[in-house]
C-alpha positions as CSV (number, residue, x, y, z in Angstrom):
1,M,-13.7,-64.4,-53.8
2,K,-14.6,-66.8,-56.6
3,D,-12.6,-64.9,-59.2
4,A,-9.6,-64.9,-56.9
5,C,-10.0,-68.7,-56.5
6,R,-10.1,-69.2,-60.2
7,R,-6.9,-67.2,-60.5
8,G,-5.3,-69.6,-58.0
9,K,-4.6,-67.0,-55.4
10,L,-6.7,-68.7,-52.8
11,S,-6.2,-72.3,-53.8
12,A,-4.9,-73.2,-50.3
13,M,-8.1,-72.1,-48.7
14,S,-10.7,-75.0,-48.4
15,S,-14.1,-74.2,-49.7
16,S,-15.4,-75.8,-46.5
17,N,-13.7,-73.1,-44.3
18,C,-14.6,-69.4,-43.9
19,I,-11.7,-67.7,-42.2
20,K,-11.8,-64.1,-40.9
21,F,-8.4,-62.5,-40.4
22,F,-7.6,-59.7,-37.9
23,S,-4.2,-59.4,-39.7
24,I,-2.8,-61.0,-42.8
25,K,0.8,-61.0,-43.9
26,P,0.9,-60.5,-47.7
27,K,2.9,-62.8,-49.9
28,F,4.9,-61.0,-52.5
29,C,6.2,-62.0,-55.9
30,S,9.4,-64.1,-56.4
31,P,12.6,-62.1,-56.5
32,N,13.2,-63.7,-59.9
33,L,10.2,-61.8,-61.4
34,H,10.9,-58.3,-62.8
35,P,8.4,-55.6,-63.8
36,L,7.8,-55.2,-67.4
37,P,8.1,-51.7,-68.9
38,L,4.7,-49.9,-68.9
39,R,3.2,-49.2,-72.3
40,G,4.2,-45.7,-73.5
41,Y,7.2,-45.6,-71.0
42,A,9.5,-48.2,-72.6
43,A,12.2,-45.6,-73.3
44,D,12.0,-43.9,-69.8
45,T,14.8,-45.6,-68.0
46,G,14.0,-43.6,-64.8
47,V,10.6,-45.2,-64.6
48,T,12.0,-48.7,-65.3
49,E,14.7,-48.3,-62.7
50,A,12.1,-47.1,-60.1
51,L,9.9,-50.1,-60.8
52,T,12.8,-52.4,-60.6
53,E,13.9,-50.9,-57.2
54,H,10.3,-51.2,-55.9
55,A,10.1,-54.8,-56.9
56,G,13.4,-55.5,-55.1
57,K,11.9,-54.0,-51.9
58,L,8.8,-56.1,-52.2
59,A,11.0,-59.2,-52.7
60,T,13.0,-58.6,-49.6
61,P,12.8,-61.7,-47.4
62,G,10.5,-61.3,-44.4
63,P,10.0,-63.5,-41.3
64,D,10.8,-67.2,-41.6
65,Y,7.5,-69.0,-42.0
66,S,8.7,-72.5,-42.7
67,A,6.1,-75.1,-43.8
68,V,5.9,-76.7,-40.4
69,Q,5.5,-73.3,-38.6
70,R,3.0,-72.0,-41.1
71,N,0.7,-75.0,-41.0
72,L,1.0,-75.9,-37.3
73,A,-1.7,-73.4,-36.2
74,L,-4.2,-74.9,-38.5
75,E,-3.2,-78.4,-37.5
76,L,-4.0,-77.5,-33.9
77,V,-7.5,-76.3,-35.1
78,R,-8.1,-79.8,-36.3
79,V,-7.2,-81.1,-32.9
80,T,-9.7,-78.9,-31.0
81,E,-12.3,-79.5,-33.7
82,A,-12.1,-83.3,-33.2
83,A,-12.4,-82.9,-29.5
84,A,-15.4,-80.6,-29.7
85,L,-17.1,-82.8,-32.3
86,A,-16.8,-85.8,-30.0
87,S,-17.7,-84.1,-26.7
88,G,-20.5,-82.1,-28.2
89,R,-22.6,-85.2,-28.6
90,W,-22.9,-85.3,-24.8
91,L,-24.3,-81.9,-24.5
92,G,-27.1,-81.8,-21.8
93,K,-26.9,-85.6,-21.2
94,G,-25.8,-85.3,-17.6
95,D,-22.5,-87.2,-17.8
96,K,-19.5,-84.9,-17.6
97,N,-17.0,-87.7,-17.3
98,A,-18.2,-89.3,-20.5
99,A,-18.1,-85.9,-22.3
100,D,-14.6,-85.3,-21.0
101,Q,-13.4,-88.8,-22.0
102,A,-14.8,-88.4,-25.5
103,A,-12.8,-85.1,-25.9
104,V,-9.6,-86.6,-24.5
105,D,-9.8,-89.7,-26.8
106,M,-10.2,-87.6,-30.0
107,M,-7.7,-84.9,-29.0
108,R,-5.0,-87.4,-28.4
109,K,-5.7,-89.3,-31.6
110,V,-5.4,-86.2,-33.8
111,L,-2.5,-84.8,-31.8
112,N,-0.5,-88.0,-32.6
113,S,-0.9,-87.3,-36.3
114,V,0.7,-83.8,-36.1
115,H,4.3,-83.5,-37.3
116,M,6.0,-82.5,-34.1
117,D,7.9,-83.8,-31.0
118,G,5.6,-82.7,-28.2
119,V,5.6,-83.1,-24.4
120,V,2.4,-82.6,-22.4
121,V,3.1,-80.0,-19.7
122,I,-0.5,-79.2,-18.8
123,G,-2.7,-82.2,-19.2
124,E,-5.3,-84.4,-17.6
125,G,-3.2,-85.1,-14.5
126,A,-0.3,-87.2,-13.4
127,K,0.6,-90.4,-15.3
128,D,-0.9,-92.6,-12.6
129,E,-4.1,-90.5,-12.6
130,A,-4.8,-90.2,-16.3
131,P,-4.4,-92.9,-19.0
132,M,-4.2,-90.3,-21.8
133,L,-2.7,-86.8,-22.2
134,F,-1.0,-87.1,-18.8
135,C,1.7,-84.7,-17.8
136,G,5.0,-85.8,-19.4
137,E,3.4,-87.8,-22.2
138,R,5.1,-87.6,-25.6
139,I,2.7,-86.4,-28.3
140,G,3.1,-86.1,-32.1
141,D,4.4,-88.4,-34.7
142,G,8.0,-87.7,-33.6
143,S,9.1,-87.2,-37.2
144,S,9.8,-83.4,-36.8
145,S,12.7,-81.6,-35.3
146,M,10.1,-79.2,-33.8
147,E,10.3,-79.8,-30.0
148,V,7.4,-78.2,-28.2
149,D,5.6,-78.0,-24.9
150,I,1.8,-78.7,-25.0
151,A,-0.9,-77.5,-22.7
152,V,-4.4,-79.0,-23.3
153,D,-7.8,-78.8,-21.9
154,P,-9.8,-81.1,-24.1
155,L,-13.1,-79.9,-22.5
156,D,-13.0,-76.6,-20.6
157,G,-16.4,-76.7,-19.0
158,T,-17.3,-80.4,-18.4
159,S,-20.1,-79.4,-16.1
160,L,-21.4,-76.9,-18.6
161,T,-21.5,-79.6,-21.3
162,A,-23.2,-82.1,-19.1
163,Q,-25.8,-79.5,-18.0
164,G,-26.4,-78.2,-21.5
165,R,-25.1,-74.7,-20.6
166,N,-23.2,-72.1,-22.6
167,G,-19.5,-71.5,-22.6
168,A,-17.8,-75.0,-23.0
169,V,-14.8,-75.0,-25.3
170,S,-11.9,-77.3,-26.3
171,V,-8.5,-75.6,-26.1
172,I,-4.9,-76.2,-26.7
173,A,-1.7,-74.1,-26.4
174,L,1.7,-74.9,-27.8
175,A,5.1,-73.3,-27.3
176,S,8.8,-74.1,-27.9
177,R,10.3,-76.7,-25.5
178,G,10.8,-75.4,-21.9
179,S,8.5,-72.4,-22.4
180,L,5.3,-73.4,-20.5
181,F,5.1,-73.1,-16.7
182,D,4.8,-76.5,-14.9
183,P,2.4,-76.0,-11.9
184,G,3.5,-79.2,-10.2
185,P,1.2,-80.2,-7.4
186,V,-0.6,-76.8,-7.0
187,M,-3.7,-77.0,-9.1
188,Y,-5.2,-73.6,-8.2
189,M,-3.9,-70.0,-8.5
190,D,-5.2,-66.5,-7.7
191,K,-5.5,-64.7,-11.1
192,L,-5.9,-61.3,-12.5
193,A,-6.2,-60.8,-16.3
194,V,-6.6,-57.6,-18.3
195,G,-6.7,-56.7,-22.0
196,P,-4.1,-54.8,-24.1
197,D,-5.6,-51.4,-23.3
198,V,-4.7,-51.8,-19.6
199,P,-0.9,-51.6,-19.0
200,H,0.2,-54.7,-17.1
201,H,2.1,-52.6,-14.5
202,V,-0.9,-50.6,-13.3
203,V,-2.6,-53.6,-11.7
204,S,-1.1,-56.2,-9.4
205,L,-2.2,-59.1,-7.1
206,D,-0.4,-57.2,-4.4
207,F,-2.8,-54.2,-4.7
208,S,-6.2,-54.0,-3.1
209,V,-9.3,-54.7,-5.2
210,A,-10.3,-51.1,-5.0
211,D,-6.9,-49.9,-6.3
212,N,-6.9,-52.4,-9.2
213,L,-10.4,-51.4,-10.3
214,K,-9.6,-47.7,-10.1
215,A,-6.5,-48.3,-12.2
216,V,-8.5,-50.2,-14.8
217,A,-11.1,-47.4,-14.9
218,S,-8.4,-44.8,-15.4
219,A,-6.7,-46.8,-18.2
220,L,-10.0,-47.3,-20.0
221,N,-11.0,-43.7,-19.4
222,K,-14.4,-44.5,-17.8
223,P,-15.8,-44.4,-14.2
224,V,-15.3,-47.3,-11.9
225,S,-19.1,-47.9,-11.9
226,D,-18.8,-48.8,-15.6
227,V,-16.0,-51.3,-15.1
228,T,-17.1,-55.0,-15.5
229,V,-15.3,-57.7,-13.5
230,M,-15.6,-61.4,-14.4
231,V,-15.6,-63.7,-11.4
232,L,-16.1,-67.5,-11.1
233,D,-19.2,-68.3,-9.1
234,R,-17.6,-70.0,-6.1
235,P,-18.2,-69.7,-2.4
236,R,-14.5,-68.9,-1.9
237,H,-15.1,-65.6,-3.8
238,A,-17.7,-64.2,-1.4
239,T,-15.2,-61.7,0.1
240,L,-13.9,-60.7,-3.4
241,I,-17.5,-60.1,-4.6
242,N,-18.3,-57.9,-1.6
243,Q,-15.1,-55.8,-2.2
244,I,-16.0,-55.3,-5.8
245,R,-19.5,-54.2,-4.9
246,E,-18.1,-51.7,-2.3
247,V,-16.1,-50.0,-5.1
248,G,-19.2,-49.8,-7.2
249,A,-18.0,-51.9,-10.2
250,R,-20.2,-54.3,-12.2
251,I,-19.8,-58.0,-11.8
252,R,-20.4,-60.8,-14.3
253,M,-20.5,-64.2,-12.8
254,I,-19.5,-67.4,-14.7
255,S,-20.1,-70.9,-13.5
256,D,-17.2,-72.5,-15.3
257,G,-14.7,-72.0,-18.2
258,D,-12.3,-69.3,-17.0
259,V,-10.0,-69.8,-20.1
260,G,-12.7,-68.3,-22.3
261,G,-13.3,-65.7,-19.6
262,A,-9.7,-64.6,-19.6
263,I,-9.8,-64.4,-23.4
264,E,-12.9,-62.3,-23.2
265,V,-11.1,-59.4,-21.6
266,A,-8.6,-59.1,-24.5
267,K,-11.0,-59.3,-27.4
268,P,-11.7,-56.2,-29.5
269,D,-14.7,-54.5,-27.9
270,P,-14.7,-56.8,-24.9
271,S,-17.8,-57.3,-22.7
272,V,-15.6,-57.5,-19.5
273,D,-12.7,-55.4,-18.4
274,I,-10.9,-57.6,-15.9
275,L,-11.0,-61.1,-14.6
276,M,-10.3,-61.7,-10.9
277,G,-10.3,-64.6,-8.5
278,I,-9.1,-68.1,-7.9
279,G,-9.2,-70.7,-10.6
280,G,-7.3,-73.6,-12.0
281,T,-3.5,-73.3,-12.5
282,P,-3.5,-75.3,-15.8
283,E,-6.3,-73.1,-17.2
284,G,-4.2,-70.1,-16.1
285,V,-1.2,-71.2,-18.1
286,I,-3.4,-71.8,-21.2
287,A,-5.1,-68.5,-20.7
288,A,-1.7,-66.8,-20.5
289,A,-0.7,-68.2,-23.8
290,A,-3.9,-66.9,-25.4
291,L,-3.6,-63.5,-23.8
292,K,0.0,-63.2,-25.0
293,C,-1.2,-63.7,-28.5
294,L,-3.9,-61.0,-28.0
295,G,-1.6,-58.5,-26.3
296,G,-3.2,-58.8,-22.9
297,S,-1.6,-59.9,-19.6
298,L,-2.3,-62.3,-16.8
299,Q,-0.9,-62.5,-13.3
300,G,-1.1,-65.5,-11.1
301,R,-0.1,-66.6,-7.6
302,L,-0.1,-70.3,-6.6
303,W,-2.9,-71.1,-4.1
304,P,-2.5,-74.5,-2.4
305,R,-5.8,-76.0,-1.3
306,N,-4.4,-77.6,1.8
307,D,-1.3,-78.3,3.9
308,V,-0.3,-81.3,1.8
309,E,-0.2,-79.3,-1.4
310,R,1.6,-76.5,0.3
311,E,4.3,-78.7,1.8
312,E,4.8,-80.6,-1.4
313,A,5.1,-77.4,-3.4
314,L,7.7,-76.0,-0.9
315,R,9.6,-79.2,-1.1
316,L,9.8,-78.9,-4.8
317,G,11.1,-75.3,-4.6
318,Y,8.0,-73.4,-5.7
319,K,7.8,-69.9,-4.3
320,L,4.1,-69.6,-3.2
321,E,4.3,-65.8,-2.5
322,K,5.7,-64.9,-5.9
323,I,3.5,-63.3,-8.6
324,L,3.8,-65.1,-11.8
325,H,3.5,-62.8,-14.8
326,T,2.5,-63.7,-18.4
327,E,6.2,-64.2,-19.4
328,D,6.7,-66.5,-16.4
329,L,3.8,-68.7,-17.4
330,C,4.5,-68.7,-21.1
331,K,8.0,-67.6,-22.3
332,G,8.9,-66.2,-25.7
333,D,6.7,-65.5,-28.7
334,D,6.8,-68.9,-30.5
335,I,3.3,-69.6,-29.2
336,F,0.2,-71.1,-30.8
337,F,-3.3,-71.3,-29.4
338,A,-6.5,-72.9,-30.7
339,A,-10.0,-73.3,-29.4
340,T,-13.2,-74.7,-30.7
341,G,-16.7,-74.1,-29.3
342,V,-18.5,-77.1,-27.8
343,S,-21.6,-75.2,-26.6
344,D,-22.6,-71.7,-27.6
345,G,-20.8,-68.9,-25.8
346,D,-19.6,-65.3,-26.1
347,L,-16.3,-66.4,-27.5
348,L,-17.4,-69.1,-30.0
349,H,-20.5,-70.9,-31.3
350,G,-21.0,-74.5,-30.3
351,V,-21.1,-77.5,-32.5
352,R,-24.1,-77.8,-34.8
353,Y,-24.9,-81.3,-36.1
354,T,-26.6,-81.6,-39.4
355,S,-27.7,-84.5,-41.7
356,G,-24.4,-86.0,-42.7
357,G,-22.0,-83.6,-41.0
358,A,-21.5,-80.8,-38.5
359,H,-20.5,-77.1,-38.3
360,T,-17.8,-75.9,-35.9
361,N,-16.6,-72.5,-34.9
362,S,-12.9,-72.1,-33.9
363,L,-10.3,-69.5,-32.9
364,V,-6.6,-69.9,-33.7
365,M,-3.8,-67.5,-32.9
366,R,-0.1,-67.2,-33.3
367,C,1.9,-64.9,-31.1
368,K,4.9,-64.3,-33.3
369,S,2.8,-63.0,-36.3
370,G,0.0,-61.5,-34.2
371,T,-2.5,-63.3,-36.5
372,V,-5.9,-64.1,-35.1
373,R,-8.3,-66.2,-37.1
374,Y,-11.9,-67.2,-36.6
375,I,-12.7,-70.3,-38.6
376,Q,-16.1,-71.7,-39.6
377,T,-15.8,-75.3,-40.8
378,F,-18.3,-77.8,-42.2
379,H,-17.3,-81.4,-41.5
380,K,-18.8,-84.0,-43.9
381,W,-18.9,-87.4,-42.4
382,A,-18.7,-89.2,-45.8
383,K,-15.3,-87.6,-46.7
384,P,-12.0,-88.9,-45.3
385,S,-10.6,-86.6,-42.6
386,V,-9.0,-87.0,-39.1
387,T,-12.0,-85.1,-37.7
388,N,-14.7,-86.9,-39.6
389,I,-15.8,-90.0,-37.7
390,P,-19.0,-91.9,-38.6
391,S,-21.8,-90.7,-36.3
392,S,-22.4,-94.3,-35.1
393,D,-18.9,-94.2,-33.6
394,Q,-19.5,-91.0,-31.8
395,R,-23.1,-91.4,-30.6
396,P,-23.4,-92.1,-26.9
C-alpha cells in the first residue's frame, strides 16, 4: 500500500480512511499512451501490433463517471458522519429528542455544502412540523446542474441512542429528480424484504406467511426451520409472530432501526433471510434504495394508522391496496446510499471518541456501478473539516 502511494496510484485516498471495496472499477491508461516495443522483440511487428491493439481495447471509454457523480457518494458519507458524530454524544443519556436534533442540525449543515440541487422527499416531516430537513426543502449549494431527490433519516434509532442500545445509524439516500416515492400522509407500510438470492417474484405481500417462508427456504436450499425472519418488536405483530412460529421458522426481534434490518437481509453471508412486518414508510423508501444497490428487493403496502390518514390518502389518489415494489419506491439506477453507525450494531460499528478526535464506521453504495464500500475514518478535531467540530460545541 505504501509503495503504491509513493508511486502516486493511491494519492486520492486519504491516509485517515481505510476503504474496503466489494468491487472496484479499474482506471486504465490514457489513449494517448502507446506500448513500447519489448526488449528483444523490436523487429517483431506482429508483437508490436498485438500490443497496440490490446492498448486500444484498454483505452476504450467506459461508463461516464463525471467528477460530480464520482465524488457524490463520498460527499454523502461526510453527511452521515457529521450526523453520527453529533448524535453519538447523546448515547445513553435518555434524551432521544436532543439526539435527533443534533443529528438533524449537522446533517443539514453538511448537506448544504454539497454541489447539487436537491429536494427533500423523505425528511423530518411536513414544513409546519419540522424546522429543518422538512419535505420539500431545497438542499445543496444550488451550483450544480445535478437535480436530485433526497431521503434522509438523520438518526434511525432515536430510542436506541437515548437508551444506549445497539443498532442506531444515520442514513441518507439520493436519486435523480422524480425517482423517490413520496408517501404523502401515510407514515407506515407493511413490508417484506429479501436478499439477492431470493427472486423477488417468489414472495409477495399477497401470499400467506407460510407460503412466503417456504418460498424463501426453497430459494436458499434449506429447511424452513433454518429460515430466520426479522420482525420489529411491536404489539401489532403478535399475529405475524404466531404465524411464523407455526411454520417453524426462527425469529429475530429488533426494537428499532428497520433500515439496518432490511440491509441485513442483502449482505453477503446475512444473519437473517427475510424482513416482515409493519414499519415506517420513509424508512421503507430509504431501505428500498439500499436494497437496490445490493441486488435485494423490498415490497410495501401503505398501512394507514386511522381513518383520517386513510381518507386523506384516498383523496390524494393513493391506492392503498397496491403492492409497491422496489422500482416503485426508487426508480432507475442513478442511486446513492450512505450510512454511518451511531451505536454498535451488526451493520456498522458506532462512533468511538478519543482524545482529540473520533472514529466512525460507514457504508456507502452506488447502484449504477454496483460498488459497496465500508469506510473507517478518523476525525481529528484540530484539523479543518466539515465534520470536525470542537468537542465543546458538541458536548451536551
